[in-house]
A tleap script that builds the chain and sets N, CA, C and O, in Angstrom:
source leaprc.protein.ff14SB
mol = sequence {
  NMET GLU PRO LEU VAL ARG HIE TYR HIE GLY
  PRO VAL VAL ARG LYS LEU PHE LEU THR GLY
  ALA VAL ILE ILE MET VAL THR VAL PRO PHE
  PHE GLN GLY ILE ASP ILE TYR PRO LEU TRP
  LEU SER ILE PHE ALA ILE ILE LEU LEU ALA
  LEU GLY ALA ALA PHE THR SER ARG GLU ASN
  ARG TRP SER THR THR PHE ASP LEU ALA VAL
  ALA ALA LEU ASN VAL THR ILE PHE GLU TYR
  ASN ALA VAL ASN ALA TYR ALA SER ALA HIE
  TYR ALA TYR PHE THR VAL SER GLN VAL LEU
  ALA LEU ILE PHE LEU LEU ALA LEU TYR TYR
  ALA ALA ARG THR THR TRP GLY VAL PHE ARG
  ALA LEU ARG ASN GLN GLN ALA GLY CTYR
}
set mol.1.N position { -14.567 27.245 3.262 }
set mol.1.CA position { -14.990 26.195 3.931 }
set mol.1.C position { -15.325 25.068 3.005 }
set mol.1.O position { -16.303 25.204 2.270 }
set mol.2.N position { -14.548 23.863 2.958 }
set mol.2.CA position { -15.044 22.838 1.969 }
set mol.2.C position { -16.374 22.103 2.301 }
set mol.2.O position { -16.535 21.726 3.461 }
set mol.3.N position { -17.177 21.909 1.528 }
set mol.3.CA position { -18.420 21.160 1.275 }
set mol.3.C position { -18.562 19.758 1.951 }
set mol.3.O position { -17.754 18.841 1.798 }
set mol.4.N position { -19.803 19.703 2.795 }
set mol.4.CA position { -19.968 18.387 3.492 }
set mol.4.C position { -19.930 17.340 2.514 }
set mol.4.O position { -20.855 17.469 1.712 }
set mol.5.N position { -19.059 16.165 2.249 }
set mol.5.CA position { -19.316 15.035 1.274 }
set mol.5.C position { -19.962 13.658 1.894 }
set mol.5.O position { -19.244 12.772 2.356 }
set mol.6.N position { -21.188 13.585 1.862 }
set mol.6.CA position { -21.862 12.456 2.479 }
set mol.6.C position { -21.780 11.188 2.163 }
set mol.6.O position { -22.245 10.229 2.779 }
set mol.7.N position { -20.847 11.213 0.651 }
set mol.7.CA position { -20.972 9.784 0.371 }
set mol.7.C position { -19.278 9.793 0.006 }
set mol.7.O position { -18.824 9.787 -1.138 }
set mol.8.N position { -18.638 9.805 1.013 }
set mol.8.CA position { -16.928 9.883 0.697 }
set mol.8.C position { -16.635 8.393 1.191 }
set mol.8.O position { -17.029 7.854 2.226 }
set mol.9.N position { -15.808 7.856 0.135 }
set mol.9.CA position { -15.342 6.624 0.141 }
set mol.9.C position { -13.826 6.422 0.064 }
set mol.9.O position { -13.318 5.301 0.080 }
set mol.10.N position { -13.209 7.431 -0.012 }
set mol.10.CA position { -11.904 7.586 -0.421 }
set mol.10.C position { -11.077 6.364 0.308 }
set mol.10.O position { -10.435 5.528 -0.328 }
set mol.11.N position { -11.205 6.394 1.875 }
set mol.11.CA position { -10.305 5.226 2.286 }
set mol.11.C position { -10.455 3.911 1.807 }
set mol.11.O position { -9.515 3.116 1.813 }
set mol.12.N position { -11.989 3.536 1.243 }
set mol.12.CA position { -12.031 2.335 0.767 }
set mol.12.C position { -11.363 2.348 -0.638 }
set mol.12.O position { -10.343 1.661 -0.702 }
set mol.13.N position { -11.674 2.889 -1.591 }
set mol.13.CA position { -10.905 3.186 -2.945 }
set mol.13.C position { -9.541 2.904 -2.684 }
set mol.13.O position { -9.054 1.881 -3.163 }
set mol.14.N position { -8.790 3.745 -1.921 }
set mol.14.CA position { -7.457 3.597 -1.389 }
set mol.14.C position { -6.884 2.203 -1.197 }
set mol.14.O position { -5.942 1.657 -1.773 }
set mol.15.N position { -7.803 1.710 -0.112 }
set mol.15.CA position { -7.158 0.067 -0.089 }
set mol.15.C position { -7.300 -0.643 -1.139 }
set mol.15.O position { -6.330 -1.344 -1.429 }
set mol.16.N position { -8.815 -0.723 -2.264 }
set mol.16.CA position { -8.558 -1.662 -3.210 }
set mol.16.C position { -7.477 -1.258 -4.225 }
set mol.16.O position { -6.846 -2.141 -4.807 }
set mol.17.N position { -7.240 0.043 -4.460 }
set mol.17.CA position { -6.014 0.349 -5.134 }
set mol.17.C position { -4.729 -0.288 -5.132 }
set mol.17.O position { -3.982 -0.684 -6.027 }
set mol.18.N position { -4.661 -0.274 -3.453 }
set mol.18.CA position { -3.361 -0.581 -3.070 }
set mol.18.C position { -3.205 -2.135 -2.878 }
set mol.18.O position { -2.179 -2.813 -2.817 }
set mol.19.N position { -4.458 -2.477 -2.805 }
set mol.19.CA position { -4.483 -4.457 -2.738 }
set mol.19.C position { -4.082 -4.911 -4.249 }
set mol.19.O position { -3.265 -5.762 -4.604 }
set mol.20.N position { -5.022 -3.966 -5.110 }
set mol.20.CA position { -4.619 -4.363 -6.424 }
set mol.20.C position { -3.420 -4.511 -7.037 }
set mol.20.O position { -3.063 -5.453 -7.745 }
set mol.21.N position { -2.597 -3.195 -6.627 }
set mol.21.CA position { -1.222 -2.952 -6.946 }
set mol.21.C position { -0.549 -4.102 -6.362 }
set mol.21.O position { 0.281 -4.647 -7.089 }
set mol.22.N position { -0.750 -4.621 -5.105 }
set mol.22.CA position { 0.363 -5.315 -4.793 }
set mol.22.C position { 0.091 -7.046 -5.311 }
set mol.22.O position { 0.921 -7.946 -5.435 }
set mol.23.N position { -1.208 -7.055 -5.509 }
set mol.23.CA position { -1.584 -8.355 -6.262 }
set mol.23.C position { -0.973 -8.452 -7.556 }
set mol.23.O position { -0.465 -9.518 -7.905 }
set mol.24.N position { -0.970 -7.245 -8.450 }
set mol.24.CA position { -0.256 -7.230 -9.598 }
set mol.24.C position { 1.020 -7.347 -9.468 }
set mol.24.O position { 1.636 -8.180 -10.133 }
set mol.25.N position { 1.621 -6.537 -8.597 }
set mol.25.CA position { 3.477 -6.542 -8.425 }
set mol.25.C position { 3.852 -8.330 -7.667 }
set mol.25.O position { 4.973 -8.838 -7.639 }
set mol.26.N position { 3.285 -8.613 -7.431 }
set mol.26.CA position { 3.450 -9.940 -6.742 }
set mol.26.C position { 3.090 -11.231 -7.753 }
set mol.26.O position { 3.656 -12.323 -7.698 }
set mol.27.N position { 1.981 -10.847 -8.724 }
set mol.27.CA position { 1.786 -11.985 -9.500 }
set mol.27.C position { 2.238 -11.702 -10.856 }
set mol.27.O position { 2.054 -12.673 -11.590 }
set mol.28.N position { 2.813 -10.616 -11.484 }
set mol.28.CA position { 3.130 -10.347 -12.889 }
set mol.28.C position { 4.536 -11.024 -13.193 }
set mol.28.O position { 4.835 -11.167 -14.379 }
set mol.29.N position { 5.397 -11.439 -12.237 }
set mol.29.CA position { 6.680 -12.346 -12.647 }
set mol.29.C position { 5.867 -13.601 -13.314 }
set mol.29.O position { 5.961 -13.882 -14.509 }
set mol.30.N position { 5.139 -14.241 -12.474 }
set mol.30.CA position { 4.614 -15.719 -12.856 }
set mol.30.C position { 4.057 -15.605 -14.384 }
set mol.30.O position { 4.477 -16.403 -15.222 }
set mol.31.N position { 3.067 -14.561 -14.753 }
set mol.31.CA position { 2.228 -14.862 -15.649 }
set mol.31.C position { 2.929 -13.951 -17.093 }
set mol.31.O position { 2.297 -13.940 -18.149 }
set mol.32.N position { 4.254 -13.238 -16.964 }
set mol.32.CA position { 4.795 -12.579 -17.732 }
set mol.32.C position { 4.677 -13.260 -19.336 }
set mol.32.O position { 4.473 -12.478 -20.264 }
set mol.33.N position { 4.798 -14.589 -19.585 }
set mol.33.CA position { 4.763 -15.091 -20.751 }
set mol.33.C position { 3.339 -15.376 -21.679 }
set mol.33.O position { 3.198 -15.578 -22.886 }
set mol.34.N position { 2.118 -15.278 -20.278 }
set mol.34.CA position { 0.872 -15.625 -20.853 }
set mol.34.C position { 0.440 -14.046 -21.124 }
set mol.34.O position { -0.263 -13.740 -22.087 }
set mol.35.N position { 1.003 -12.956 -20.044 }
set mol.35.CA position { 0.380 -11.863 -20.290 }
set mol.35.C position { 0.182 -11.164 -21.774 }
set mol.35.O position { 1.164 -11.388 -22.483 }
set mol.36.N position { -0.720 -10.467 -22.350 }
set mol.36.CA position { -0.797 -9.880 -23.733 }
set mol.36.C position { -0.082 -8.720 -23.384 }
set mol.36.O position { 0.445 -8.189 -24.361 }
set mol.37.N position { 0.095 -8.189 -22.378 }
set mol.37.CA position { 0.556 -6.899 -22.311 }
set mol.37.C position { 1.947 -6.801 -21.706 }
set mol.37.O position { 2.341 -7.460 -20.743 }
set mol.38.N position { 2.823 -5.665 -22.563 }
set mol.38.CA position { 4.008 -5.466 -22.115 }
set mol.38.C position { 4.630 -5.080 -20.567 }
set mol.38.O position { 4.179 -4.118 -19.946 }
set mol.39.N position { 5.498 -5.769 -20.130 }
set mol.39.CA position { 5.967 -5.526 -18.723 }
set mol.39.C position { 5.886 -4.121 -18.209 }
set mol.39.O position { 5.342 -3.820 -17.147 }
set mol.40.N position { 6.414 -3.350 -18.965 }
set mol.40.CA position { 6.178 -2.149 -18.833 }
set mol.40.C position { 4.791 -1.513 -18.538 }
set mol.40.O position { 4.552 -0.720 -17.628 }
set mol.41.N position { 3.963 -1.967 -19.412 }
set mol.41.CA position { 2.462 -1.366 -19.265 }
set mol.41.C position { 1.870 -2.072 -17.285 }
set mol.41.O position { 1.185 -1.459 -16.466 }
set mol.42.N position { 2.367 -3.197 -17.177 }
set mol.42.CA position { 2.035 -3.831 -16.001 }
set mol.42.C position { 2.670 -2.884 -14.561 }
set mol.42.O position { 2.115 -2.634 -13.491 }
set mol.43.N position { 4.098 -2.499 -15.090 }
set mol.43.CA position { 4.527 -1.538 -13.880 }
set mol.43.C position { 3.890 -0.325 -13.908 }
set mol.43.O position { 3.508 0.132 -12.831 }
set mol.44.N position { 3.670 0.375 -15.056 }
set mol.44.CA position { 2.922 1.593 -15.248 }
set mol.44.C position { 1.507 1.364 -14.342 }
set mol.44.O position { 1.244 2.217 -13.495 }
set mol.45.N position { 0.601 0.211 -14.523 }
set mol.45.CA position { -0.457 -0.024 -13.799 }
set mol.45.C position { -0.140 0.255 -12.385 }
set mol.45.O position { -0.834 1.070 -11.777 }
set mol.46.N position { 0.886 -0.370 -11.779 }
set mol.46.CA position { 1.065 -0.220 -10.319 }
set mol.46.C position { 1.422 1.054 -10.032 }
set mol.46.O position { 0.965 1.357 -8.930 }
set mol.47.N position { 2.057 1.969 -10.548 }
set mol.47.CA position { 2.311 3.476 -10.592 }
set mol.47.C position { 1.171 4.066 -10.349 }
set mol.47.O position { 0.871 4.583 -9.273 }
set mol.48.N position { 0.326 4.004 -11.562 }
set mol.48.CA position { -1.114 4.572 -11.518 }
set mol.48.C position { -1.837 4.401 -10.458 }
set mol.48.O position { -2.425 5.335 -9.912 }
set mol.49.N position { -1.877 3.105 -10.020 }
set mol.49.CA position { -2.737 2.955 -8.739 }
set mol.49.C position { -2.131 3.393 -7.442 }
set mol.49.O position { -2.790 3.627 -6.429 }
set mol.50.N position { -0.967 3.477 -7.534 }
set mol.50.CA position { -0.245 3.628 -6.355 }
set mol.50.C position { -0.642 5.316 -6.134 }
set mol.50.O position { -1.089 5.744 -5.069 }
set mol.51.N position { -0.417 6.082 -7.219 }
set mol.51.CA position { -0.768 7.494 -7.351 }
set mol.51.C position { -2.045 7.870 -6.946 }
set mol.51.O position { -2.277 8.883 -6.286 }
set mol.52.N position { -2.984 6.966 -7.381 }
set mol.52.CA position { -4.314 7.189 -7.100 }
set mol.52.C position { -4.797 6.856 -5.879 }
set mol.52.O position { -5.855 7.312 -5.445 }
set mol.53.N position { -4.066 6.054 -5.260 }
set mol.53.CA position { -4.327 6.004 -3.765 }
set mol.53.C position { -3.965 7.143 -3.065 }
set mol.53.O position { -4.650 7.716 -2.218 }
set mol.54.N position { -2.755 7.476 -3.492 }
set mol.54.CA position { -2.172 8.802 -3.084 }
set mol.54.C position { -2.702 10.075 -2.666 }
set mol.54.O position { -2.560 10.772 -1.662 }
set mol.55.N position { -3.435 10.181 -3.870 }
set mol.55.CA position { -3.740 11.483 -4.122 }
set mol.55.C position { -5.446 11.730 -3.787 }
set mol.55.O position { -6.120 12.760 -3.771 }
set mol.56.N position { -5.785 10.321 -3.540 }
set mol.56.CA position { -7.291 10.401 -3.163 }
set mol.56.C position { -7.820 11.092 -1.738 }
set mol.56.O position { -7.544 10.760 -0.585 }
set mol.57.N position { -8.669 12.158 -2.216 }
set mol.57.CA position { -8.908 13.471 -1.266 }
set mol.57.C position { -10.653 13.944 -1.480 }
set mol.57.O position { -11.221 13.999 -2.570 }
set mol.58.N position { -11.214 14.219 -0.270 }
set mol.58.CA position { -12.391 14.593 -0.676 }
set mol.58.C position { -12.305 16.114 -0.824 }
set mol.58.O position { -13.399 16.631 -1.045 }
set mol.59.N position { -11.404 16.841 -0.764 }
set mol.59.CA position { -11.275 18.125 -1.162 }
set mol.59.C position { -11.078 18.650 -2.751 }
set mol.59.O position { -11.466 19.768 -3.092 }
set mol.60.N position { -10.283 17.499 -3.896 }
set mol.60.CA position { -10.169 17.706 -4.863 }
set mol.60.C position { -11.231 16.898 -5.682 }
set mol.60.O position { -11.532 15.705 -5.675 }
set mol.61.N position { -11.719 18.043 -6.435 }
set mol.61.CA position { -12.796 16.755 -7.548 }
set mol.61.C position { -11.817 16.137 -8.610 }
set mol.61.O position { -12.209 15.072 -9.086 }
set mol.62.N position { -10.676 16.589 -9.043 }
set mol.62.CA position { -9.868 15.995 -9.914 }
set mol.62.C position { -9.409 14.564 -9.307 }
set mol.62.O position { -9.360 13.513 -9.946 }
set mol.63.N position { -9.157 14.701 -8.254 }
set mol.63.CA position { -8.379 13.145 -7.497 }
set mol.63.C position { -9.630 12.056 -7.401 }
set mol.63.O position { -9.457 10.870 -7.685 }
set mol.64.N position { -10.990 12.622 -6.942 }
set mol.64.CA position { -12.244 11.637 -7.390 }
set mol.64.C position { -12.441 11.176 -8.620 }
set mol.64.O position { -12.634 9.985 -8.863 }
set mol.65.N position { -12.395 12.353 -9.729 }
set mol.65.CA position { -12.757 11.768 -10.953 }
set mol.65.C position { -11.341 10.843 -11.616 }
set mol.65.O position { -11.475 9.962 -12.465 }
set mol.66.N position { -10.208 11.201 -11.110 }
set mol.66.CA position { -9.119 10.401 -11.707 }
set mol.66.C position { -9.389 8.963 -11.104 }
set mol.66.O position { -9.364 8.045 -11.924 }
set mol.67.N position { -9.647 8.636 -9.764 }
set mol.67.CA position { -9.975 7.512 -9.263 }
set mol.67.C position { -11.061 6.679 -10.106 }
set mol.67.O position { -10.932 5.482 -10.359 }
set mol.68.N position { -12.118 7.453 -10.495 }
set mol.68.CA position { -13.196 6.983 -11.100 }
set mol.68.C position { -12.436 6.305 -12.440 }
set mol.68.O position { -12.461 5.095 -12.667 }
set mol.69.N position { -11.986 6.961 -13.002 }
set mol.69.CA position { -11.188 6.800 -14.366 }
set mol.69.C position { -10.219 5.419 -14.445 }
set mol.69.O position { -10.300 4.468 -15.223 }
set mol.70.N position { -9.344 5.652 -13.427 }
set mol.70.CA position { -8.412 4.484 -13.156 }
set mol.70.C position { -9.130 3.159 -13.242 }
set mol.70.O position { -8.988 2.241 -14.051 }
set mol.71.N position { -10.113 3.318 -11.981 }
set mol.71.CA position { -11.047 2.160 -11.785 }
set mol.71.C position { -11.847 1.522 -12.999 }
set mol.71.O position { -12.109 0.323 -13.098 }
set mol.72.N position { -12.142 2.368 -13.773 }
set mol.72.CA position { -12.929 1.621 -14.858 }
set mol.72.C position { -11.838 1.225 -15.992 }
set mol.72.O position { -12.031 0.215 -16.669 }
set mol.73.N position { -10.799 1.957 -16.171 }
set mol.73.CA position { -9.791 1.482 -16.905 }
set mol.73.C position { -9.509 -0.180 -16.141 }
set mol.73.O position { -9.797 -1.217 -16.738 }
set mol.74.N position { -9.117 -0.161 -15.233 }
set mol.74.CA position { -8.701 -1.527 -14.780 }
set mol.74.C position { -9.756 -2.690 -14.838 }
set mol.74.O position { -9.442 -3.858 -15.068 }
set mol.75.N position { -11.082 -2.240 -14.599 }
set mol.75.CA position { -11.969 -3.276 -14.612 }
set mol.75.C position { -11.998 -3.585 -16.139 }
set mol.75.O position { -12.203 -4.754 -16.468 }
set mol.76.N position { -11.865 -2.913 -16.822 }
set mol.76.CA position { -11.934 -3.192 -18.460 }
set mol.76.C position { -10.995 -4.019 -18.727 }
set mol.76.O position { -11.315 -5.023 -19.364 }
set mol.77.N position { -9.650 -3.851 -18.343 }
set mol.77.CA position { -8.346 -4.227 -18.759 }
set mol.77.C position { -8.465 -5.932 -18.109 }
set mol.77.O position { -8.334 -6.812 -18.960 }
set mol.78.N position { -8.672 -6.320 -16.855 }
set mol.78.CA position { -8.714 -7.154 -16.174 }
set mol.78.C position { -9.752 -8.442 -16.149 }
set mol.78.O position { -9.560 -9.608 -15.807 }
set mol.79.N position { -11.078 -7.680 -16.712 }
set mol.79.CA position { -11.961 -8.424 -16.867 }
set mol.79.C position { -11.652 -9.268 -18.354 }
set mol.79.O position { -11.932 -10.449 -18.560 }
set mol.80.N position { -10.954 -8.254 -19.383 }
set mol.80.CA position { -10.840 -8.851 -20.661 }
set mol.80.C position { -9.875 -9.701 -20.760 }
set mol.80.O position { -9.878 -10.521 -21.677 }
set mol.81.N position { -8.732 -9.650 -19.695 }
set mol.81.CA position { -7.879 -10.587 -19.418 }
set mol.81.C position { -8.335 -11.975 -18.783 }
set mol.81.O position { -7.797 -13.053 -19.037 }
set mol.82.N position { -9.215 -11.818 -18.073 }
set mol.82.CA position { -9.723 -13.039 -17.565 }
set mol.82.C position { -10.786 -14.018 -18.482 }
set mol.82.O position { -10.994 -15.227 -18.375 }
set mol.83.N position { -11.360 -13.045 -19.399 }
set mol.83.CA position { -12.112 -14.196 -20.356 }
set mol.83.C position { -11.115 -14.636 -21.393 }
set mol.83.O position { -11.031 -15.802 -21.777 }
set mol.84.N position { -10.478 -13.800 -21.762 }
set mol.84.CA position { -9.098 -14.597 -22.710 }
set mol.84.C position { -8.442 -15.751 -22.098 }
set mol.84.O position { -8.079 -16.781 -22.666 }
set mol.85.N position { -8.344 -15.451 -20.906 }
set mol.85.CA position { -7.244 -16.625 -20.290 }
set mol.85.C position { -8.235 -17.421 -19.979 }
set mol.85.O position { -8.060 -18.347 -20.771 }
set mol.86.N position { -9.235 -17.702 -19.305 }
set mol.86.CA position { -10.404 -18.753 -19.408 }
set mol.86.C position { -10.602 -19.545 -21.025 }
set mol.86.O position { -10.834 -20.728 -21.275 }
set mol.87.N position { -10.432 -18.532 -21.828 }
set mol.87.CA position { -10.912 -19.533 -23.049 }
set mol.87.C position { -9.579 -19.750 -23.536 }
set mol.87.O position { -9.443 -20.249 -24.653 }
set mol.88.N position { -8.655 -19.466 -22.899 }
set mol.88.CA position { -7.060 -20.294 -23.328 }
set mol.88.C position { -6.484 -21.471 -22.515 }
set mol.88.O position { -5.460 -22.151 -22.587 }
set mol.89.N position { -7.747 -21.422 -21.575 }
set mol.89.CA position { -7.367 -22.493 -20.470 }
set mol.89.C position { -6.064 -22.315 -19.549 }
set mol.89.O position { -5.428 -23.276 -19.116 }
set mol.90.N position { -5.736 -20.946 -19.295 }
set mol.90.CA position { -4.782 -20.681 -18.476 }
set mol.90.C position { -5.480 -20.302 -17.118 }
set mol.90.O position { -5.602 -19.100 -16.878 }
set mol.91.N position { -5.905 -21.136 -16.292 }
set mol.91.CA position { -6.924 -21.115 -15.092 }
set mol.91.C position { -6.057 -20.405 -13.630 }
set mol.91.O position { -6.688 -19.891 -12.707 }
set mol.92.N position { -4.941 -20.476 -13.646 }
set mol.92.CA position { -4.406 -19.373 -12.905 }
set mol.92.C position { -4.476 -18.227 -12.795 }
set mol.92.O position { -4.739 -17.477 -11.855 }
set mol.93.N position { -4.060 -18.005 -14.487 }
set mol.93.CA position { -3.994 -16.122 -14.861 }
set mol.93.C position { -5.385 -15.791 -14.732 }
set mol.93.O position { -5.668 -14.677 -14.292 }
set mol.94.N position { -6.482 -16.756 -15.115 }
set mol.94.CA position { -7.798 -16.279 -15.332 }
set mol.94.C position { -8.200 -15.719 -13.821 }
set mol.94.O position { -8.589 -14.571 -13.605 }
set mol.95.N position { -8.001 -16.939 -12.639 }
set mol.95.CA position { -8.278 -16.454 -11.258 }
set mol.95.C position { -7.763 -15.339 -10.599 }
set mol.95.O position { -8.387 -14.809 -9.680 }
set mol.96.N position { -6.662 -14.929 -10.993 }
set mol.96.CA position { -5.920 -13.597 -10.427 }
set mol.96.C position { -6.336 -12.244 -11.554 }
set mol.96.O position { -6.349 -11.092 -11.120 }
set mol.97.N position { -6.653 -12.539 -12.969 }
set mol.97.CA position { -7.169 -11.192 -13.481 }
set mol.97.C position { -9.088 -11.308 -12.978 }
set mol.97.O position { -9.794 -10.301 -12.941 }
set mol.98.N position { -9.475 -12.350 -12.732 }
set mol.98.CA position { -10.921 -12.452 -12.165 }
set mol.98.C position { -11.059 -11.439 -10.882 }
set mol.98.O position { -11.945 -10.597 -10.735 }
set mol.99.N position { -9.868 -11.749 -9.905 }
set mol.99.CA position { -9.919 -11.124 -8.547 }
set mol.99.C position { -9.565 -9.737 -8.703 }
set mol.99.O position { -9.991 -8.837 -7.980 }
set mol.100.N position { -8.810 -9.599 -9.622 }
set mol.100.CA position { -8.524 -8.199 -10.170 }
set mol.100.C position { -9.615 -7.539 -10.382 }
set mol.100.O position { -10.255 -6.866 -9.573 }
set mol.101.N position { -9.833 -7.746 -11.531 }
set mol.101.CA position { -11.560 -7.162 -12.038 }
set mol.101.C position { -12.571 -6.979 -11.068 }
set mol.101.O position { -13.355 -6.031 -11.126 }
set mol.102.N position { -12.601 -8.014 -9.995 }
set mol.102.CA position { -13.608 -7.843 -9.094 }
set mol.102.C position { -13.156 -6.736 -7.789 }
set mol.102.O position { -13.928 -6.327 -6.922 }
set mol.103.N position { -12.089 -6.484 -7.887 }
set mol.103.CA position { -11.532 -5.677 -6.902 }
set mol.103.C position { -11.812 -4.381 -7.546 }
set mol.103.O position { -12.516 -3.562 -6.956 }
set mol.104.N position { -11.328 -4.133 -8.686 }
set mol.104.CA position { -11.542 -2.678 -9.159 }
set mol.104.C position { -13.161 -2.526 -9.563 }
set mol.104.O position { -13.652 -1.398 -9.602 }
set mol.105.N position { -13.844 -3.529 -9.815 }
set mol.105.CA position { -15.428 -2.942 -9.915 }
set mol.105.C position { -15.938 -2.545 -8.585 }
set mol.105.O position { -16.886 -1.761 -8.551 }
set mol.106.N position { -15.359 -3.047 -7.348 }
set mol.106.CA position { -15.594 -2.592 -6.229 }
set mol.106.C position { -14.976 -1.237 -6.159 }
set mol.106.O position { -15.789 -0.320 -6.034 }
set mol.107.N position { -13.774 -0.926 -6.211 }
set mol.107.CA position { -13.286 0.489 -6.400 }
set mol.107.C position { -14.049 1.228 -7.236 }
set mol.107.O position { -14.422 2.326 -6.823 }
set mol.108.N position { -14.404 0.828 -8.456 }
set mol.108.CA position { -15.296 1.743 -9.414 }
set mol.108.C position { -16.690 2.016 -8.575 }
set mol.108.O position { -17.013 3.153 -8.235 }
set mol.109.N position { -17.218 1.233 -8.378 }
set mol.109.CA position { -18.516 1.654 -7.447 }
set mol.109.C position { -18.194 2.854 -6.397 }
set mol.109.O position { -18.645 3.985 -6.579 }
set mol.110.N position { -17.509 2.570 -5.459 }
set mol.110.CA position { -17.051 3.314 -4.577 }
set mol.110.C position { -16.349 4.891 -4.845 }
set mol.110.O position { -16.481 5.925 -4.191 }
set mol.111.N position { -15.665 4.645 -5.917 }
set mol.111.CA position { -15.060 5.982 -6.810 }
set mol.111.C position { -16.459 6.652 -7.131 }
set mol.111.O position { -16.687 7.726 -6.573 }
set mol.112.N position { -17.511 6.068 -8.062 }
set mol.112.CA position { -18.315 6.716 -8.335 }
set mol.112.C position { -19.102 6.970 -7.672 }
set mol.112.O position { -19.735 7.847 -8.259 }
set mol.113.N position { -19.619 6.751 -6.592 }
set mol.113.CA position { -20.389 7.299 -5.060 }
set mol.113.C position { -19.567 8.438 -4.706 }
set mol.113.O position { -20.133 9.527 -4.602 }
set mol.114.N position { -18.037 8.340 -4.458 }
set mol.114.CA position { -17.786 9.475 -3.973 }
set mol.114.C position { -17.692 10.738 -4.988 }
set mol.114.O position { -17.857 11.900 -4.618 }
set mol.115.N position { -17.421 10.369 -6.244 }
set mol.115.CA position { -17.487 11.502 -7.161 }
set mol.115.C position { -18.851 11.958 -7.141 }
set mol.115.O position { -18.908 13.119 -6.736 }
set mol.116.N position { -19.956 11.472 -7.427 }
set mol.116.CA position { -21.198 11.952 -7.191 }
set mol.116.C position { -21.455 12.669 -5.916 }
set mol.116.O position { -22.266 13.593 -5.865 }
set mol.117.N position { -20.755 12.247 -4.848 }
set mol.117.CA position { -21.140 12.989 -3.398 }
set mol.117.C position { -20.350 14.243 -3.379 }
set mol.117.O position { -20.863 15.187 -2.777 }
set mol.118.N position { -19.147 14.426 -3.952 }
set mol.118.CA position { -17.985 15.861 -4.259 }
set mol.118.C position { -18.789 16.605 -4.822 }
set mol.118.O position { -18.902 17.742 -4.365 }
set mol.119.N position { -19.633 16.194 -6.030 }
set mol.119.CA position { -20.374 17.238 -7.020 }
set mol.119.C position { -21.494 17.580 -6.704 }
set mol.119.O position { -21.966 18.714 -6.786 }
set mol.120.N position { -22.148 16.340 -6.207 }
set mol.120.CA position { -23.305 17.293 -5.644 }
set mol.120.C position { -23.145 18.075 -4.177 }
set mol.120.O position { -23.860 19.065 -4.024 }
set mol.121.N position { -22.371 17.742 -3.237 }
set mol.121.CA position { -21.868 18.743 -2.432 }
set mol.121.C position { -21.468 20.083 -2.716 }
set mol.121.O position { -21.895 20.979 -1.987 }
set mol.122.N position { -20.590 20.392 -3.821 }
set mol.122.CA position { -20.026 21.211 -4.485 }
set mol.122.C position { -21.383 22.041 -5.260 }
set mol.122.O position { -21.444 23.238 -4.980 }
set mol.123.N position { -22.292 21.592 -6.053 }
set mol.123.CA position { -23.471 22.017 -6.030 }
set mol.123.C position { -24.397 22.441 -5.487 }
set mol.123.O position { -25.076 23.350 -5.965 }
set mol.124.N position { -24.680 21.770 -4.145 }
set mol.124.CA position { -25.493 22.610 -2.958 }
set mol.124.C position { -24.903 23.730 -2.414 }
set mol.124.O position { -25.537 24.775 -2.267 }
set mol.125.N position { -23.555 23.587 -2.050 }
set mol.125.CA position { -22.660 24.997 -1.664 }
set mol.125.C position { -22.712 26.134 -2.591 }
set mol.125.O position { -22.952 27.260 -2.156 }
set mol.126.N position { -22.459 25.872 -4.104 }
set mol.126.CA position { -23.034 27.132 -4.880 }
set mol.126.C position { -24.474 27.141 -4.929 }
set mol.126.O position { -24.771 27.835 -5.901 }
set mol.127.N position { -25.554 26.699 -4.343 }
set mol.127.CA position { -26.738 27.083 -4.306 }
set mol.127.C position { -27.159 27.713 -3.158 }
set mol.127.O position { -28.257 28.254 -3.033 }
set mol.128.N position { -26.202 27.642 -2.219 }
set mol.128.CA position { -26.495 28.233 -0.793 }
set mol.128.C position { -27.247 27.060 0.150 }
set mol.128.O position { -27.759 27.313 1.240 }
set mol.129.N position { -27.226 26.058 -0.320 }
set mol.129.CA position { -27.842 24.908 0.739 }
set mol.129.C position { -27.147 24.484 2.006 }
set mol.129.O position { -27.657 23.634 2.736 }
savepdb mol mol.pdb
quit
């Protein structure tokens, strides 16, 4: 029997990941000359976000931990991009990067709550609660 996870936000994380992946996919051609990362890295990020969304499950600790790591990585990357774009006066790129950083910050929060809930439920189940 699977433990009861009171703080499961997998569907929210899934939607945020897919929203972020779509925004990256749609905007990457417009900012390719400005972006400091190679094109293959943007494509890899899209794939990573899609896989994170697809594998999100309350039944696997590794999937919630993976979501947490992917969200943290993306917050870091896109906030870094936003600050650099603002300093370089690339305001359209700044706006897109800042929106993505905010999306992944929300995903980080909900992924952290889910991960905490899954580990807490497992701990309670092992303790016999």
